[in-house]
N, C-alpha and C positions, 0 to 999 in steps of 0.2 A: 501525461498523467500527473496530476498535481495533488499533493496532500496539504491541507490546511492545518497549521499548528496553532493552538490557541489555548487560553486559560484565563480564569479570573485573576484580578490583580493579586500579586503576591504568591501565585501558585507555583512559581519556578519555570514558567513557560519560556521565558527569555533565556535562561541558563541551559535549558535543554535544547533550545533551537541552536544556541551557540555551540553546543557539544556536537550536535548533528552537522552543523555547517562547518565546523573546524575554525581554527584561529584566523585563517585568511579571509573569512566571510563577515567579519565584524562590521556592522552598519548596514549590511545588506538585508533585504526582506525575503530574498529567494536564495535557495541553495541546492545545488545538485549533490546528492549524497550517495556514495557508492555502496552497493548492496554486498555484503560479505559473501563470498563464494568459495568454500574450502575445497570444492571438486576441482578447482583450477590447479591446485598444488602439484598432484601427480602429473598432470599434463605439462606443467612448467619444467618439472625434473626431467620429464622425457624429451622435450623439445628444446629447452634452454632458449626461448624465443628473445627476440630483440625487444618485444613490447608484451606487456600484459594488461588487459583492459577488463574492468568490471562494469557490469550495468549500473544504472543510476536511477533514483527516484527524486523528483523535485518536491521540496518542502517550501510552503509559503508561510511566512510569519505574519499572523493577523494581530495587529496591535489592539490594545485596549481589552474589553472583556468585562468591564464593570468591576465594582468593588465587591467585598466579601458577601454582602447581602443583595446585591443588585442583580438584574438580569443581564444577559450578554448585550443587549441593545441591538436595534435594527441595522446599524452600520456593520457591526461584526457579523451578523447573520447574512447579510447581503454579500460580504466578502468571502464568506465560507461557501456560499451556494454554487459558484462556478467550479469549485474543486471536486475532484473524484472521490477523495477519501478525507478522513478527519482524524487528527491526533489531538486529543483533549488532555491537558495537564491538570491533575487534581491535586490539591494541597492536602497531603497527608503527613506533613511534617511539622507544621506550626503549632497545632494544638488549638488554634483559634477558630477553626471551622470543622464541620463534619464533611469529609470528602464525599460521603455517600449522598449528602444533601447537595453538594456541588453537582454530582453526577445527575441526581434527579432534576435539578434546575436546568442543566444543559438539555436533557431529554425534553423537559416540558416546554422550554423556549423553542426548540426545533419543532415540537409537535404543534404548538399554537401558530407558529409561522406557517407551517404547511397547511394547517387548517384554513388559515385566511386566504391562502392561494387558491385552494380547492373551492371554497365558498364563492369566491369572486368569479372563478371560472364557470362554475355551475350556473350562477346567476346570469352570466353573459350567454351561456348556452341556452337557458330558458328563454331569453329574449330573442335569440336567433330562431329557435324553434317556432315561436309564434309567428315569425315572419315567413320562414321556409324551413321545413323540417330537413331538407337535404343539406342545409348549411351546417349541421351538427354531424360529427362522426359518432355513430352509435357505440362503437367499441371504446372509443376514448371516454365517452359519457359513462359507460358501465364501469370502466376501470376507475375513473374518478369517484363515482359512488361507492365503489368497494374500498377505495383508499380512505374515503370519508368515514366509512364504518369502522375501519381499523383505528383511526385516529380518535374517534368518538369513545372507543373502548380503551383508549390510552395505550395503544400498541404501536410502536414504530413501524413504518412501512417496510423497513429491512427484514421484518419477520415474515413477510409474504414475498416469496422469491418471484411469483409471477407479476405482482404489482411493482416490485422494486426494479424489475428487469424489462418491463414492458416498453417497447419501442415507442408507443403512442404517448407515454408520459415522460420520455427522456428529456424534453425540452423544458419541464418545469423545475428540473434539478432539485427535487424534494430533499430537504435536509434529513428527515428521518429514514429515508431510503439509503443514504450514504453509509458505507461501511466506516467504522469508527474504532480507533485504538484508544483506550483509557490508559494514560500513564499515571500510576499512583506514585506521586513524588514523596518518598519517605526519608527519614533520617537514615544515614549510613548504617548505624547500629542496628536498625530494625529490618534491613533488607532481607537477611537470611531466614528470618522467622515469619515474615509476613505472608498471609494466605490470600492471594488475590481471588476475586470472584471468578466463577466459572465462565468460560467464554460461551457466547450465544450466536445466533444467526447474524452475521456481519459485524460481530463485536469481538475484540480481543482485549484482554486485560494484562498489563505488565507492570511489575513493581520496579521502581527505578529511584535513584537519588540523583536529581538534576545537578546538585552541587558537585558530587563525586564524578559524574560524567563530564562536567565542564573541566574539572581538574585533570582527568584521564586524557581529555582531548588536547591538553597542553603538552603531553608526554609523547614525544615522536618514537623513542626507542622501545620496541615490543618487549625487550627483556626487562627493561626498567618499569614498564607498565605492569608486567607480570608480578614483579616484586612488590610494586605498590599495592596491588590487589592482595597478595599474599599477607602483607603486613596487616591489612584490614580484615583478613579472614573472609574475603569474598572470592567465590570461585570465578567469576567472570564479570565483564561488563554488561550491563542490561541493554546498552545502546543497540547491540547486534539484534536482541530480540525485538526491540522496538521497530527497527528497520524491517526485520523478517516479518513481523506482524502486518506491517503496512503493505509490504509487497504481496503477501498472501491475500490481504483483503481487496487489494487492487485486481485480484484475479489473474496474476501474472506468474508464469513459469519461465525457466532458464533453458536455453539450449546453449552448447558450446561449440566453438570452433578452434581448431588447433594447427599449429605449423611452426616452422622455424622463424617466420617473421613475427607472428603474433598468436597468443592464446587469449581467447576473449569469451566473456559471458554475454548473451544477448537475452533481453527481456522481451517476451511476447505474451499475448493473452492466451490463457488456457484454451485448447480447442482449436488452435491455428494449425492450418494444413502447412505442408512443406513449402509451397509457393508463397504463402503468406509469411512464413518464417523467413524465407529468402528476401522478401521485401523489406524486412527489418535491416537487412545489410545494405541492400540498394534496390531500387525500383527496377533497374535494368535486369538484375538477377531474377527477379520475379517474372518479369515479361518474357525473358528468354529461358525460363525453367525447362529443363530436360528430365532431371532425376536428382534424387538426394541419396548420398552414400551415408548411411547412418550406422552408428555403433552406440548401443544403449550404455548407460553409465555402469550398471551392474555387469554387463558383458565385458566392458573394458576392464573393470577390476578383476574379473575372472581370468582374462587373457594376459593382462599386464602391458601389452603394447598392441599396435594396430596390425603388425605382421602376423603375430600369433593369433589375433582375433580372426583374420582372414582364413588361416589355416584351420581354424576350429569351426569355420562357417558361421561366425557370429555377426560378420560385417554384412549389411544388408542394402540392397537397392530398392528404393522406394519412389513411387510416383506422385502425381498430383493430388491424390485423395488421401495420402497418408498424414495422419494427425501427429504432430510433433509431441513428444513425450518430455517431461521435466528431466533434465540431465542428458538428453541426447547429445552425442558428438556428431555434428553434420558437416558434410562437405557437398556443396552444391554444384552440380553439372548444369551449364546454361549456354545458350548461343544467342548473341545479339547482332 
């Protein structure tokens, strides 16, 4: 699951990527970024494990992006296309450009690129149909025509869930079908009062100061970081909201495992069954799956520990058809 991070020249994209990647990733174009998970804290206190592991998202730094008035360019678009999600950084701090104009430019470039892909494919389909109608998948053609109508109406494909999620169109990797996080890169002094646009289908907006986040990334001590934010009158780092927004748009949820050896957060796609969740840990556990012992997060908070949860009848045994919920604490029983 890869997220492309890009922006026009001078948008602050490099600083934001550096903050996400951390000081140790200088010079790298890819970074595995840990997803904050506060639900691990009470489990860590309960088990005092030897190891605590967070789930991660991969961010890919896309270089370039054109000047202030230029388009993104075909190279940038082609590098974004294989990724699952997009993080676009908008210059809302320099006063030299209108970030809304940048946002419109990004959407327009995505739309024109997708339109060209569709037109080329439909033209090829027309040639194939003249030779032999059986060469063309009717459902794929219908979906492409529907996608073309959306784009002609200047609507991104992500607004139509059926088109954006269609298996028949997955190989095209349409840019306007990708979920996108818009990071409005602001001066530090304007963070608190800035009203970001409302989120939409497949779109999340976050106010962020890339410069501030880069400085915070250099501070290892949490208490020192808290004091730094307090001095600026800022409640918290926006970086966690950027990561959380990406995680959500990727369609991911978290289940937890806990014990003396390790307390860990695991990322899976929403709607995954218990055996599929087991496969996130190891394929052998999925193959030999017998059952899952599940304690819901709210039930765990109600009980306070696992022994009390069992006494209260909150601890459940679930089979192969169980759909794992966000925050479930799971122990898998399997036989290989």
